[in-house]
N, C-alpha and C positions, 0 to 999 in steps of 0.2 A: 364444617360444610365446605365442600369442594366447589370452587368457582369454575364455571364453564368458560372455555376460551374458544374463539372462533378462528384461531390461527391455523393456517395450513402449513405444510412443510415449505412450500414456496414462499409464503409471507414471512415465515420464521427465518429462512435463509436470506431473503432480501433485507429484512430489518436488521438482522445481525450484521450483514455485510455493510449496510449503510452506516450503522453505528460505528463499526470498526473503521470505515472510511473517514468518518468525521473525526475520530480520535487520531487516526494516522495523519490527516491533513493538519491538525493542530500540532502534532509532533514534528511534521515536516516543516511547518512554519517556524517553530521554535528552533529546530536545527538550522534552518536557513539563516535566521538572525544571528545565532551564536557562531556559526561557521564563518559568516561574512565578517563579523566583528573581530573574530580571532585571527583570521587570515588576511583581512584587508581586501578580499576579492570583491570587486564592485560591479562588473558587467551583469546586467539583469535583463537582457533581451529575451533569453530563453527561459531561465528559471527565475521566477519572481512571485510575488504574493498572489497575483491573479491566476497565473498558470498553475500554481500549486493547489489553490483552493478548488478550481474547476476540474483540473485533470485528475487529481487524487480522488475526489468524490465521484466523478464519472467512472473512473477506473474501477472503483469498488462496487458501483452499481452493476457493472458488467461482470465482475467477479461473483457477485451475488447470483446473477442469472446462471452463470456457469456452475456454481456450487449447487443451486437448486436442481439443475439438470443431472448432476452427479447423484444427488439424493434420490431423485426419481428413477434413474436408470441404472444404478450400479448396486451390486450386492454388498460391497464394502466401500461406500463412497468416501469416507474419511481417509482411508488408507490410499486409495487411488488419487484423490485430490491432493493430499499432502505430498506424495511421491512426485506427481507430475509438476506441481507448482514449486516444489523444492528444487527440482532440476531446472525449471525455467528461471527461478531466482538466481541460482548459481550462474546460469548462462548470462542473465542480465547484469550481474555484478561483474563478470568477466568482460562483457562488452562495454560496460561503463568505464572500465579501466583502460580501454583501447580507443575511446572516442577522442577525436581531435576537434576542438572548437577553435576555428581560425579567427583571431582577433586583429591580426596585423600590428599588434602592439610591440614595442621594443622588448618587453619582457614576456614574449609569446610562450616560452616553455613554462614559466611560472603560472601564467594565466591558464594554460591547458591543465596543469597539475591541480590547480585550485578548482577548476570546473569539474574535473574527474572526482575529486574528493567530495564536492557538493552533490553531484549526481549519484555517486555510490552510496552516500549516506541516505539519500532519499529513497533509493532502490531498496536498501536494507530495512528502512523503517516500513515501507510498504510491504516488503516481504514478510516481516514479522507479523504485520497485520493480517496478511493473507493466510498465513499458517495458523493464526489464532481463530479463524472463523469456524473450523469444525469443532474446536473445543468449546467455544462459546455457544455454538448452535445446540449442543447437547447439555449445557450446564443449566440445571434447573433454577439455581439462584439468579443467574444472569437473566434467564427468561422471565422470572417473576419480577425482578427489580427493574429491568430495562424494557423488555418487550411487552 
């Protein structure tokens, strides 16, 4: 017997994106903890637990809206989505390597390098999450088990 579902492409895209955002937020938090303990980087005014939880999850809700628009309005939504966001992720990684966080500390160069490493890791984790959305959106096992 086949079970009826009342999911629309919009709700599937949003739920997939929210799930990926939740997993990405957890991975970003783990990366934050491990990176800080390995490098000794302590300043947490910009990247901290609260900012990671709220910004990553909010970011993925917005990505879900964008992906649902791609699904509704494009003939090959996965291909277009992946190409556009792959280019944006590459740009974000490049920009995260050029950011300068001014701390005024005596070891300013080391602080900037550590901040860049932390930011780049978070961008890459979010980027992998973004690129996984189209694959999970079409995965029947994921849809049955999670959505």
